[in-house]
C-alpha positions, 0 to 999 in steps of 0.5 A: 232500214234494219242495221246489220243482220240479226243472226241469233235474236234469241241468243242476243236478247238473253244475253242478260242472263250472263252479263253484269251490265243492266242491259240486253244487247241486240241489233236496233233499226232506226226511225221506227217504234219497235219496241212495246211493253204494256199489260196483257191484263191477267193473261200476259203480265209484264211481256216485252215485244220486240220487232227485229227485222222480219220477226217479233219476239216476245220476252217474259220477265218473270222467267226471261223466256223469249218466244217468237210471235211471227216472221213476216218473210223475206219480202216484208219487215216489222215497222211497229209493234203495239199491245192492246191495253188489256188482253193478249192481242199485239198489233204489228205494223209492217214495211209493206203497209199491212197491220196484223193482229196477233194473239200473244198467248196463242202465238196465232194471227187473228187478223191482217188489215190492208189499206196503207200504201207503204210502211205502217210506222205507228200504232195506237189502240183504244178500247176498241179501235186500232189506229194506224199511221203511215208513210202514206200520210194517212191515219186508218181506224181499224175494228176487229169486229167489222170484216172491212180493212178499215172503218174510217180514214182520217183526211186533211191531216198530215203532209208527210209521214205520220211518226207519232199516235196516241189515244186519250185515256178516255178514248175521246181524243187521238193525237198524231204527230208527223214529219211535217212538224205538226200535232193534230188532235182528232175526236172520236166523231170527226175524220178531220182534225179539230186541232191543228197545233204548229208551234213545233219546228221539227218532227213531232214523234213524241206524244203522250196524255196525262192520266191525271188531268183531262185534255192535257197533252204533251208533245216533243220535237226533233232536233231543230225544235228540241222542246217539250210542249203542253197543251190544253186540248179543250181550247188548243192553248199552249200552256208551256214549252220546256227546251230540253237541249236535245231531240225529243224521241219519246214521252211517257206519263206516269200514272203513279205520280205526276211525272213524266219521262222523256228520251232523247237524241242528238246531242246528249242521248239522255232520259230524263225525268220531270215533275209536273207541272213545275217541270223540275228535273227529277233524274238525268239518266246516262248510258246510251251512246246513240239516241234513244228511239224506244220507250215503253213502260211496264204494267205497274208503271214503275219500270221503264225500257229504252232502246237505242241505236247503240244496239242495247235495251236498258231497264230503269226503275224510274217511278214509285209504286202507286202506293208508297213513294220511296226516297232517291236512290242509285243501284242497277232488267226488272229483278235481274238488276234494273237501275233505280233512281229513287 
């Protein structure tokens, strides 16, 4: 459900050009992952995709240009967006259950996949395959090289909506989280889960794989759970559990240093940076007044973007570059005045 009506998204997205505060203001929908920022390689570096209502907009960091990628029309709405790991393709999940693939550079639709009965709330790319999770409890695997809507359906999985989905960095395993409080792990050869992890006591939306260690998975639970849990997917063992004190909405693991960022909802709406494996707090970032539902990371691994129900996007420089860690410092949209913690 979209909150309010957005009559001028371009003006709202560009308000940072005149605002002093380090955020972009726009109306955010609840429950769905609506923002994604990934490297387009040499083709589309530093482009932020934002789904608002029936439209997807692309915001280019280098010149602050906003482009409308697509409009789904009056009968459908955007429920998820996700860039490919490299290249210029972006996938768009819709409330009616479609998965569309667009060329972000040409602003042309490449493909439409069917298969879901209702909204497609999460998307995840590996190097070749696009996975989609729906309210219909299904996970479908799509391949642009194949004419069919999907090449496989993962069965025997979740008992309610799939709300988290993430491929491991080596493309060998797919982790899925559901509103049934389950965290499932699938491999690339099986259509049934190889691990069923049931320790969470609330929905599992937040999932991230370590880029530094194979088979290391982190997951975050909702309001009744509040925990970040770490798993060895080689044997299914839980390695650690940290009670964060708040609903865990998102997790992302830094590729530059062995640290994670988590975003939170009720009751503190904070953003936290953790050093792994000690799970010592590096920083606690505040400013959002409602739960921080959306998180994305820039291609260089230094900047994160957070979005919340308070109708703002905020840019934070939370991780050092891969080459030269810097001391922690305070300061405050990319080169337009992002918030630094080091």
